[in-house]
DSSP file (Angstrom, degrees, kcal/mol; ACC not computed):
  #  RESIDUE AA STRUCTURE BP1 BP2  ACC     N-H-->O    O-->H-N    N-H-->O    O-->H-N    TCO  KAPPA ALPHA  PHI   PSI    X-CA   Y-CA   Z-CA
    1    1 A Q              0   0    0      0, 0.0    22,-0.2     0, 0.0    23,-0.2   0.000 360.0 360.0 360.0 118.2   -2.9  175.2  189.8
    2    2 A I        +     0   0    0     21,-2.6    22,-0.2    20,-0.1    21,-0.2   0.343 360.0  98.2-119.0   3.5   -2.3  171.6  190.9
    3    3 A G        -     0   0    0     19,-1.9     2,-0.2    20,-0.4    23,-0.2   0.066  66.0-114.2 -79.8-165.2    1.4  171.3  189.9
    4    4 A A  E     -a   26   0A   0     21,-1.9    23,-2.7    17,-0.1    18,-1.1  -0.772   4.1-131.6-128.6 168.9    4.5  171.7  192.1
    5    5 A V  E     -a   27   0A   0     -2,-0.2     2,-0.5    21,-0.2    23,-0.2  -0.999  20.7-168.8-120.8 128.5    7.5  173.9  192.6
    6    6 A V  E     -a   28   0A   0     21,-2.8    23,-2.4    -2,-0.4     2,-0.5  -0.976   0.5-168.7-120.5 120.7   10.9  172.2  192.9
    7    7 A I  E     -a   29   0A   0     -2,-0.5    23,-0.2    21,-0.2     3,-0.1  -0.940  16.8-137.6-112.3 125.2   13.8  174.2  194.1
    8    8 A G    >   -     0   0    0     21,-2.8     3,-0.7    -2,-0.5     2,-0.2   0.098  35.2 -67.7 -71.1-175.2   17.3  172.7  193.8
    9    9 A N  T 3  S+     0   0    0      1,-0.2    23,-2.5    23,-0.0    24,-0.3  -0.475 112.2  10.3 -77.1 145.0   20.2  172.7  196.2
   10   10 A D  T 3  S+     0   0    0      1,-0.2     2,-0.4    21,-0.2    -1,-0.2   0.812  85.1 155.0  57.4  35.9   22.1  175.9  197.1
   11   11 A V    <   -     0   0    0     -3,-0.7     2,-0.5    21,-0.2    -1,-0.2  -0.770  30.0-154.5 -90.6 137.0   19.5  178.1  195.4
   12   12 A E  E     -e   34   0B   0     21,-2.2    23,-3.0    -2,-0.4     2,-0.5  -0.965   9.6-173.3-114.1 127.7   19.3  181.7  196.6
   13   13 A I  E     -e   35   0B   0     -2,-0.5    23,-0.2    21,-0.2    24,-0.1  -0.981  16.9-140.3-123.0 120.8   16.0  183.6  196.2
   14   14 A G    >   -     0   0    0     21,-2.0     3,-0.9    22,-0.5    25,-0.1  -0.018  35.4 -66.7 -74.8 178.6   15.9  187.3  197.1
   15   15 A A  T 3  S+     0   0    0      1,-0.2    23,-2.4    22,-0.1    -1,-0.2  -0.315 113.2  16.9 -67.5 145.1   13.3  189.3  198.8
   16   16 A G  T 3  S+     0   0    0      1,-0.2    -1,-0.2    21,-0.2     2,-0.2   0.689  86.6 146.4  70.6  20.8    9.9  189.9  197.1
   17   17 A C    <   -     0   0    0     -3,-0.9     2,-0.4    21,-0.2    -1,-0.2  -0.566  35.5-150.8 -87.1 154.3   10.3  187.2  194.5
   18   18 A T  E     -k   40   0C   0     21,-2.5    23,-3.1    -2,-0.2     2,-0.5  -0.995  12.0-176.5-125.7 128.0    7.4  185.2  193.2
   19   19 A V  E     -k   41   0C   0     -2,-0.4     2,-0.2    21,-0.2    23,-0.2  -0.952  22.6-144.5-122.0 108.3    7.7  181.6  192.0
   20   20 A D        -     0   0    0     21,-2.9    24,-0.3    -2,-0.5    25,-0.2  -0.489  16.5-115.5 -77.8 138.1    4.3  180.4  190.7
   21   21 A R        -     0   0    0     -2,-0.2   -16,-0.2    22,-0.1    22,-0.1  -0.427  42.5 -98.7 -65.7 145.0    3.2  176.8  191.1
   22   22 A A        -     0   0    0    -18,-1.1   -19,-1.9     3,-0.2    -1,-0.1  -0.235  21.3-125.3 -65.2 154.2    2.9  174.9  187.8
   23   23 A T  S    S-     0   0    0    -22,-0.2   -21,-2.6   -21,-0.2   -20,-0.4   0.964  92.7 -26.0 -63.7 -53.0   -0.5  174.5  186.2
   24   24 A I  S    S+     0   0    0    -22,-0.2    -2,-0.1   -23,-0.2    -1,-0.0   0.609 133.9  34.9-129.7 -42.9   -0.2  170.7  186.0
   25   25 A E  S    S-     0   0    0    -22,-0.2   -21,-1.9     1,-0.1     2,-0.4   0.687  99.6 -54.9 -90.4-114.8    3.5  169.7  185.9
   26   26 A T  E     -a    4   0A   0    -23,-0.2     2,-0.6    18,-0.1   -21,-0.2  -0.997  21.0-151.1-142.0 135.7    6.4  171.4  187.7
   27   27 A T  E     -a    5   0A   0    -23,-2.7   -21,-2.8    -2,-0.4     2,-0.4  -0.925  37.5-172.2 -93.1 125.4    8.0  174.8  188.0
   28   28 A S  E     -ab   6  46A   0     17,-2.4    19,-3.0    -2,-0.6     2,-0.4  -0.948  26.2-163.7-131.6 146.7   11.7  174.1  188.7
   29   29 A I  E     -ab   7  47A   0    -23,-2.4   -21,-2.8    -2,-0.4    19,-0.2  -0.993  28.6-130.0-125.4 121.2   14.8  176.0  189.7
   30   30 A G    >   -     0   0    0     17,-1.1     3,-1.2    18,-0.8    21,-0.2  -0.157  35.1 -74.6 -73.2 163.8   18.1  174.2  189.2
   31   31 A D  T 3  S+     0   0    0      1,-0.2    19,-2.2    18,-0.1    20,-0.2  -0.153 111.5  13.4 -54.5 145.0   20.9  173.8  191.6
   32   32 A F  T 3  S+     0   0    0    -23,-2.5     2,-0.3     1,-0.2    -1,-0.2   0.636  85.6 149.3  64.7  19.1   23.2  176.8  192.4
   33   33 A T    <   -     0   0    0     -3,-1.2   -21,-2.2   -24,-0.3     2,-0.5  -0.648  34.0-152.2 -84.1 140.2   20.9  179.3  190.8
   34   34 A K  E     -ef  12  52B   0     17,-2.7    19,-2.4    -2,-0.3     2,-0.5  -0.962  10.4-171.9-117.9 124.0   20.9  182.8  192.2
   35   35 A I  E     -ef  13  53B   0    -23,-3.0   -21,-2.0    -2,-0.5    19,-0.2  -0.971  12.4-146.3-121.4 122.0   17.8  185.0  192.0
   36   36 A D        -     0   0    0     17,-3.0   -22,-0.5    -2,-0.5     3,-0.4  -0.006  41.4 -60.7 -73.4-177.0   18.0  188.7  193.0
   37   37 A D  S    S+     0   0    0      1,-0.2    19,-1.3   -24,-0.1    20,-0.2  -0.270 111.7  16.7 -68.2 152.9   15.1  190.6  194.6
   38   38 A Q  S    S+     0   0    0    -23,-2.4     2,-0.4    17,-0.2    18,-0.4   0.870  80.2 150.3  54.2  50.5   11.7  191.2  192.9
   39   39 A V        -     0   0    0     -3,-0.4   -21,-2.5    17,-0.2     2,-0.5  -0.917  33.6-150.7-109.0 137.0   11.9  188.5  190.3
   40   40 A H  E     -kl  18  58C   0     17,-2.6    19,-2.9    -2,-0.4     2,-0.6  -0.944  10.9-174.6-111.7 123.7    8.8  186.8  189.0
   41   41 A I  E     -kl  19  59C   0    -23,-3.1   -21,-2.9    -2,-0.5    19,-0.1  -0.960  20.3-148.4-116.2 111.5    9.0  183.3  187.7
   42   42 A A    >   -     0   0    0     17,-2.1     3,-1.3    -2,-0.6    20,-0.1  -0.073  33.5 -59.9 -78.7 176.8    5.7  182.2  186.2
   43   43 A H  T 3  S+     0   0    0      1,-0.2    19,-2.4   -22,-0.1    20,-0.2  -0.180 115.4  12.3 -59.9 144.3    4.0  178.8  186.1
   44   44 A N  T 3  S+     0   0    0    -24,-0.3    -1,-0.2     1,-0.2     2,-0.1   0.534  83.8 149.8  68.2  11.0    5.7  175.9  184.4
   45   45 A C    <   -     0   0    0     -3,-1.3   -17,-2.4   -25,-0.2     2,-0.5  -0.481  32.3-157.2 -70.4 144.8    9.1  177.6  184.0
   46   46 A R  E     -bc  28  64A   0     17,-2.6    19,-2.6   -19,-0.2     2,-0.4  -0.936   9.7-169.9-126.7 108.1   12.1  175.3  184.1
   47   47 A L  E     -bc  29  65A   0    -19,-3.0   -17,-1.1    -2,-0.5    19,-0.2  -0.811  12.8-137.7-102.3 137.3   15.3  177.0  185.1
   48   48 A G        -     0   0    0     17,-1.8   -18,-0.8    -2,-0.4     3,-0.5   0.086  32.3 -72.7 -78.7-167.9   18.7  175.3  184.7
   49   49 A R  S    S+     0   0    0      1,-0.2    19,-2.6   -20,-0.1    20,-0.3  -0.523 106.3  19.1 -88.0 155.0   21.7  175.1  187.0
   50   50 A Y  S    S+     0   0    0    -19,-2.2     2,-0.2    17,-0.2    -1,-0.2   0.842  84.2 154.0  56.3  40.2   24.2  177.9  187.7
   51   51 A M        -     0   0    0     -3,-0.5   -17,-2.7   -20,-0.2     2,-0.4  -0.654  31.5-155.4 -93.6 155.2   21.8  180.6  186.5
   52   52 A Y  E     -fg  34  70B   0     17,-1.8    19,-3.2    -2,-0.2     2,-0.5  -0.993  10.1-176.8-131.7 125.5   21.9  184.3  187.6
   53   53 A I  E     -fg  35  71B   0    -19,-2.4   -17,-3.0    -2,-0.4    19,-0.2  -0.975  14.6-147.3-126.5 118.3   18.9  186.5  187.5
   54   54 A A        -     0   0    0     17,-3.0     3,-0.3    -2,-0.5    21,-0.2  -0.335  36.8 -70.6 -81.7 167.1   19.1  190.2  188.5
   55   55 A G  S    S+     0   0    0      1,-0.2    19,-2.0    18,-0.1    20,-0.2   0.027 106.7  25.2 -62.2 158.3   16.3  192.1  190.1
   56   56 A N  S    S+     0   0    0    -19,-1.3     2,-0.3   -18,-0.4   -17,-0.2   0.854  86.0 139.9  59.8  41.2   13.0  193.3  188.6
   57   57 A T        -     0   0    0    -19,-0.4   -17,-2.6    -3,-0.3     2,-0.4  -0.873  36.1-157.2-114.2 145.6   12.9  190.6  186.0
   58   58 A G  E     -lm  40  76C   0     17,-2.6    19,-2.3    -2,-0.3     2,-0.5  -0.987   7.4-166.9-129.8 130.5    9.9  188.7  184.8
   59   59 A L  E     -lm  41  77C   0    -19,-2.9   -17,-2.1    -2,-0.4    19,-0.2  -0.965  20.5-143.2-111.3 120.2    9.7  185.3  183.2
   60   60 A A    >   -     0   0    0     17,-2.5     3,-1.0    -2,-0.5    20,-0.2  -0.163  44.7 -53.6 -74.9 176.2    6.3  184.5  181.7
   61   61 A G  T 3  S+     0   0    0      1,-0.2    19,-1.9    18,-0.1    20,-0.2  -0.107 116.2   8.3 -58.6 144.0    4.8  181.0  181.7
   62   62 A S  T 3  S+     0   0    0    -19,-2.4     2,-0.3     1,-0.2    -1,-0.2   0.695  78.6 160.0  63.4  25.7    6.7  177.9  180.4
   63   63 A V    <   -     0   0    0     -3,-1.0   -17,-2.6   -20,-0.2     2,-0.5  -0.592  26.3-154.5 -72.4 137.8   10.0  179.6  179.8
   64   64 A V  E     -cd  46  82A   0     17,-2.3    19,-3.1    -2,-0.3     2,-0.5  -0.977  11.7-175.7-115.8 122.0   12.9  177.1  179.6
   65   65 A A  E     -cd  47  83A   0    -19,-2.6   -17,-1.8    -2,-0.5    19,-0.2  -0.974  15.1-145.8-119.1 120.2   16.3  178.4  180.6
   66   66 A E    >   -     0   0    0     17,-2.8     3,-1.1    -2,-0.5   -18,-0.3  -0.166  41.5 -57.9 -78.3 176.1   19.2  176.0  180.2
   67   67 A D  T 3  S+     0   0    0      1,-0.2    19,-1.7    18,-0.1    20,-0.2  -0.148 116.7  17.0 -56.6 143.3   22.3  175.9  182.4
   68   68 A G  T 3  S+     0   0    0    -19,-2.6     2,-0.2     1,-0.2    -1,-0.2   0.603  79.0 153.9  75.8  14.1   24.5  178.9  182.8
   69   69 A V    <   -     0   0    0     -3,-1.1   -17,-1.8   -20,-0.3     2,-0.5  -0.561  27.8-157.2 -75.7 138.7   22.1  181.6  181.6
   70   70 A M  E     -gh  52  88B   0     17,-2.5    19,-3.0    -2,-0.2     2,-0.5  -0.979   7.6-171.3-119.5 127.5   22.6  185.1  182.9
   71   71 A I  E     -gh  53  89B   0    -19,-3.2   -17,-3.0    -2,-0.5    19,-0.2  -0.971  11.3-148.5-122.0 120.1   19.8  187.6  183.0
   72   72 A S    >   -     0   0    0     17,-2.9     3,-0.5    -2,-0.5    21,-0.1  -0.122  38.8 -64.7 -77.0-179.9   20.4  191.2  183.9
   73   73 A G  T 3  S+     0   0    0      1,-0.2    19,-2.4   -20,-0.1    20,-0.3  -0.234 109.8  18.0 -72.8 154.9   17.9  193.5  185.6
   74   74 A M  T 3  S+     0   0    0    -19,-2.0     2,-0.4     1,-0.2   -17,-0.2   0.838  84.6 150.6  57.4  40.3   14.6  194.7  184.3
   75   75 A V    <   -     0   0    0     -3,-0.5   -17,-2.6   -20,-0.2     2,-0.4  -0.807  32.1-157.4-101.2 142.5   14.3  192.0  181.7
   76   76 A S  E     -mn  58  94C   0     17,-2.3    19,-2.9    -2,-0.4     2,-0.5  -0.976   4.9-164.6-118.2 134.3   11.0  190.6  180.4
   77   77 A I  E     -mn  59  95C   0    -19,-2.3   -17,-2.5    -2,-0.4    19,-0.2  -0.976  18.1-129.0-123.9 123.3   10.9  187.2  178.8
   78   78 A K    >   -     0   0    0     17,-3.0     3,-1.1    -2,-0.5    18,-0.0  -0.197  38.5 -84.7 -65.4 155.6    7.8  186.1  176.8
   79   79 A D  T 3  S+     0   0    0      1,-0.2   -17,-0.2   -20,-0.1    -1,-0.1  -0.248 108.3  17.6 -62.0 149.3    6.1  182.8  177.5
   80   80 A H  T 3  S+     0   0    0    -19,-1.9     2,-0.3     1,-0.2    -1,-0.2   0.638  87.0 143.5  65.1  19.6    7.3  179.6  175.9
   81   81 A V    <   -     0   0    0     -3,-1.1   -17,-2.3   -20,-0.2     2,-0.5  -0.671  42.0-143.9 -87.3 144.0   10.8  181.0  175.0
   82   82 A R  E     -d   64   0A   0     -2,-0.3    17,-2.2   -19,-0.2     2,-0.7  -0.949   5.0-156.9-109.7 121.0   13.9  178.8  175.3
   83   83 A L  E     -d   65   0A   0    -19,-3.1   -17,-2.8    -2,-0.5     3,-0.1  -0.874  24.1-134.2 -96.3 112.5   17.1  180.5  176.6
   84   84 A A    >   -     0   0    0     -2,-0.7     3,-2.1     1,-0.2    18,-0.2  -0.169  37.3 -68.8 -69.4 159.9   19.9  178.3  175.3
   85   85 A K  T 3  S+     0   0    0      1,-0.3    17,-1.8    16,-0.1   -17,-0.2  -0.170 118.5   6.3 -50.8 128.1   22.9  177.3  177.4
   86   86 A G  T 3  S+     0   0    0    -19,-1.7    -1,-0.3     1,-0.2   -18,-0.1   0.543  87.3 156.5  76.9   7.5   25.1  180.2  178.4
   87   87 A S    <   -     0   0    0     -3,-2.1   -17,-2.5   -20,-0.2     2,-0.5  -0.335  30.4-149.8 -64.3 148.5   22.9  182.9  176.9
   88   88 A I  E     -hi  70 104B   0     15,-2.2    17,-2.8   -19,-0.2     2,-0.6  -0.989   6.2-163.6-122.9 123.2   23.4  186.4  178.3
   89   89 A I  E     -hi  71 105B   0    -19,-3.0   -17,-2.9    -2,-0.5    17,-0.2  -0.933  18.0-141.6-108.3 115.9   20.4  188.8  178.4
   90   90 A M    >   -     0   0    0     15,-3.0     3,-0.7    -2,-0.6    17,-0.2  -0.344  36.5 -70.6 -78.0 158.7   21.5  192.3  178.9
   91   91 A G  T 3  S+     0   0    0      1,-0.2    16,-0.4    15,-0.1   -17,-0.2  -0.008 111.0  12.2 -55.2 146.7   19.5  194.8  181.1
   92   92 A M  T 3  S+     0   0    0    -19,-2.4     2,-0.2     1,-0.2    -1,-0.2   0.776  91.8 143.6  59.8  32.6   16.2  196.2  180.1
   93   93 A S    <   -     0   0    0     -3,-0.7   -17,-2.3   -20,-0.3     2,-0.5  -0.658  45.0-144.0 -98.8 157.6   15.7  193.8  177.3
   94   94 A G  E     -n   76   0C   0     13,-2.3    16,-2.9    -2,-0.2     2,-0.6  -0.959  14.6-158.1-121.4 111.3   12.6  192.2  176.1
   95   95 A V  E     +n   77   0C   0    -19,-2.9   -17,-3.0    -2,-0.5   -14,-0.1  -0.798  26.8 156.3 -97.4 120.1   13.1  188.6  174.9
   96   96 A A        +     0   0    0     -2,-0.6     2,-0.3    14,-0.2    -1,-0.1   0.429  60.8  47.6-119.5  -4.5   10.4  187.3  172.5
   97   97 A Q  S    S-     0   0    0     13,-0.1   -16,-0.1   -16,-0.1    -1,-0.1  -0.931  92.0 -85.0-136.6 159.7   12.3  184.5  170.6
   98   98 A D        -     0   0    0     -2,-0.3     2,-0.2   -18,-0.1   -15,-0.2  -0.210  46.1-133.0 -58.9 152.5   14.5  181.6  171.5
   99   99 A T        -     0   0    0    -17,-2.2   -14,-0.1    -4,-0.1    -1,-0.1  -0.620   9.9-116.3-106.8 167.8   18.2  182.4  171.9
  100  100 A E    >   -     0   0    0     -2,-0.2     3,-1.6   -16,-0.1   -16,-0.0  -0.762  45.9 -85.3-100.3 149.5   21.4  180.7  170.6
  101  101 A P  T 3  S-     0   0    0      0, 0.0   -15,-0.2     0, 0.0   -16,-0.1  -0.261 107.6  -0.5 -57.8 133.7   23.9  179.1  173.0
  102  102 A G  T 3  S+     0   0    0    -17,-1.8     2,-0.3   -18,-0.2   -15,-0.1   0.507  97.6 134.3  71.3   5.3   26.5  181.5  174.4
  103  103 A Q    <   -     0   0    0     -3,-1.6   -15,-2.2   -18,-0.2     2,-0.4  -0.645  50.7-134.5 -91.4 143.9   25.1  184.5  172.6
  104  104 A A  E     -i   88   0B   0     -2,-0.3     9,-2.8   -17,-0.2     2,-0.3  -0.790  22.6-163.0 -95.6 141.4   24.6  187.9  174.3
  105  105 A Y  E     +iJ  89 112B   0    -17,-2.8   -15,-3.0    -2,-0.4     2,-0.3  -0.931  11.4 173.1-127.8 148.4   21.3  189.7  173.6
  106  106 A F  E   > + J   0 111B   0      5,-2.5     5,-2.2    -2,-0.3     2,-0.1  -0.994  34.6  29.7-152.5 148.2   20.1  193.3  174.1
  107  107 A G  T   5S-     0   0    0    -16,-0.4   -13,-2.3    -2,-0.3     3,-0.2  -0.278  83.5 -48.9 103.1 177.7   17.2  195.5  173.3
  108  108 A T  T   5S+     0   0    0      1,-0.4     2,-0.1   -15,-0.2   -13,-0.1  -0.928 137.4  26.0-134.3 108.6   13.4  195.3  172.8
  109  109 A P  T   5S-     0   0    0      0, 0.0    -1,-0.4     0, 0.0   -14,-0.2   0.534 116.2-120.3 -72.2 150.5   12.9  193.1  171.0
  110  110 A A  T   5 +     0   0    0    -16,-2.9    -3,-0.2    -3,-0.2   -14,-0.2  -0.336  39.1 173.6 -64.1 136.2   16.1  191.5  172.0
  111  111 A R  E   < -J  106   0B   0     -5,-2.2    -5,-2.5    -2,-0.1     5,-0.1  -0.858  50.4 -63.9-131.3 166.0   18.6  190.9  169.3
  112  112 A P  E >>  -J  105   0B   0      0, 0.0     4,-2.4     0, 0.0     3,-0.6  -0.355  56.7-121.3 -51.4 133.7   22.2  189.7  169.3
  113  113 A A  H 3> S+     0   0    0     -9,-2.8     4,-2.7     1,-0.3     5,-0.2   0.830 108.6  54.1 -54.9 -41.4   24.0  192.4  171.3
  114  114 A R  H 3> S+     0   0    0    -10,-0.3     4,-1.8     1,-0.2    -1,-0.3   0.922 112.1  44.8 -60.8 -43.9   26.5  193.3  168.5
  115  115 A E  H <> S+     0   0    0     -3,-0.6     4,-2.2     2,-0.2    -2,-0.2   0.917 113.1  50.8 -64.7 -44.3   23.6  193.9  166.1
  116  116 A A  H  X S+     0   0    0     -4,-2.4     4,-2.4     1,-0.2    -2,-0.2   0.892 109.7  49.9 -63.3 -40.2   21.6  195.8  168.6
  117  117 A H  H  X S+     0   0    0     -4,-2.7     4,-2.2    -5,-0.2    -1,-0.2   0.879 109.8  50.9 -67.8 -37.1   24.5  198.1  169.5
  118  118 A K  H  X S+     0   0    0     -4,-1.8     4,-2.4    -5,-0.2    -2,-0.2   0.913 111.1  49.1 -64.1 -41.6   25.2  198.8  165.8
  119  119 A M  H  X S+     0   0    0     -4,-2.2     4,-2.5     1,-0.2    -2,-0.2   0.922 111.3  48.6 -64.2 -43.8   21.5  199.7  165.3
  120  120 A N  H  X S+     0   0    0     -4,-2.4     4,-1.7     2,-0.2    -1,-0.2   0.881 111.1  50.8 -63.8 -38.1   21.5  202.0  168.4
  121  121 A S  H  X S+     0   0    0     -4,-2.2     4,-0.9     2,-0.2    -1,-0.2   0.919 112.0  46.5 -65.2 -43.6   24.7  203.7  167.1
  122  122 A A  H >X S+     0   0    0     -4,-2.4     4,-0.7     1,-0.2     3,-0.7   0.890 109.2  55.4 -65.5 -39.0   23.2  204.3  163.7
  123  123 A L  H >< S+     0   0    0     -4,-2.5     3,-0.8     1,-0.2    -1,-0.2   0.866 102.1  56.8 -62.6 -36.6   20.0  205.6  165.2
  124  124 A A  H 3< S+     0   0    0     -4,-1.7     4,-0.3     1,-0.2    -1,-0.2   0.785 107.0  49.9 -65.3 -26.8   21.9  208.2  167.2
  125  125 A K  H XX S+     0   0    0     -4,-0.9     4,-1.3    -3,-0.7     3,-0.6   0.591  86.8  90.2 -86.1 -11.5   23.3  209.6  163.9
  126  126 A L  H XX S+     0   0    0     -3,-0.8     4,-2.0    -4,-0.7     3,-0.5   0.874  78.5  56.6 -58.2 -45.4   20.0  209.8  162.2
  127  127 A P  H 34 S+     0   0    0      0, 0.0    -1,-0.2     0, 0.0    -2,-0.1   0.881 110.4  46.2 -57.0 -36.7   19.1  213.4  163.2
  128  128 A G  H <> S+     0   0    0     -3,-0.6     4,-0.5    -4,-0.3    -2,-0.2   0.766 112.9  50.4 -74.9 -25.0   22.3  214.7  161.6
  129  129 A L  H <X S+     0   0    0     -4,-1.3     4,-1.7    -3,-0.5     3,-0.3   0.794  93.8  72.7 -83.1 -29.3   21.8  212.7  158.5
  130  130 A L  H  X S+     0   0    0     -4,-2.0     4,-1.6     1,-0.2     3,-0.3   0.904  95.4  49.6 -57.6 -46.7   18.2  213.7  157.7
  131  131 A P  H  > S+     0   0    0      0, 0.0     4,-0.6     0, 0.0    -1,-0.2   0.881 111.5  51.0 -60.4 -34.5   19.0  217.3  156.6
  132  132 A K  H  < S+     0   0    0     -4,-0.5     3,-0.3    -3,-0.3    -2,-0.2   0.819 111.7  47.4 -70.5 -30.0   21.7  215.9  154.3
  133  133 A L  H >X S+     0   0    0     -4,-1.7     3,-1.5    -3,-0.3     4,-0.7   0.713  92.9  77.5 -84.1 -21.1   19.2  213.4  152.8
  134  134 A R  H >< S+     0   0    0     -4,-1.6     3,-0.7     1,-0.3    -1,-0.2   0.825  85.8  61.6 -60.9 -32.0   16.4  215.9  152.2
  135  135 A H  T 3< S+     0   0    0     -4,-0.6    -1,-0.3    -3,-0.3    -2,-0.1   0.741  94.3  64.1 -68.9 -20.1   18.1  217.3  149.1
  136  136 A L  T <4 S+     0   0    0     -3,-1.5    -1,-0.2     1,-0.3    -2,-0.2   0.843 122.1  16.0 -70.0 -33.2   17.8  213.9  147.5
  137  137 A D    <<  +     0   0    0     -3,-0.7    -1,-0.3    -4,-0.7     5,-0.1  -0.732  68.8 179.7-141.1  87.6   14.0  214.1  147.5
  138  138 A P        +     0   0    0      0, 0.0    -1,-0.1     0, 0.0    -3,-0.1   0.726  66.6  80.0 -66.6 -21.2   12.8  217.7  148.2
  139  139 A D    >   -     0   0    0      1,-0.2     3,-1.6     2,-0.1     0, 0.0  -0.772  65.8-163.3 -88.2 106.7    9.1  216.6  148.0
  140  140 A P  T 3  S+     0   0    0      0, 0.0    -1,-0.2     0, 0.0    -6,-0.0   0.744  89.8  52.9 -63.3 -21.7    8.3  215.1  151.4
  141  141 A A  T 3         0   0    0      1,-0.2    -2,-0.1    -3,-0.1     0, 0.0   0.615 360.0 360.0 -83.9 -12.1    5.2  213.5  150.0
  142  142 A G    <         0   0    0     -3,-1.6    -1,-0.2    -5,-0.1    -3,-0.0   0.443 360.0 360.0 -95.4 360.0    7.1  211.9  147.1
């Protein structure tokens, strides 16, 4: 690793955090960003201004997070993902694709929060629906 780490003004970094030096270019954290305890920011990440990252979160290499992104706790973000301006990543989510500006995301894989909550609600009803559906096709192999 021959790159650098650049930390902006008024940045707060909590205990037990890791900010990896860039491979060649720069790992950067924008002004006024707040990072909770035990956050890992991998090499070549570029974080915008006014971001908030809760504890036990990991950003893989070359993640780009634009201004105003909020990341809740226990979130994992895949390498080379772009988090658009104002995105909100809800807790315990796994982000594997770029986000849209101002959109909230939840789940693993992370989806727009409204869609993810509808899916979770439907999934909770599945055990009660299965007995009702069995009469439609009594042969389980068919």
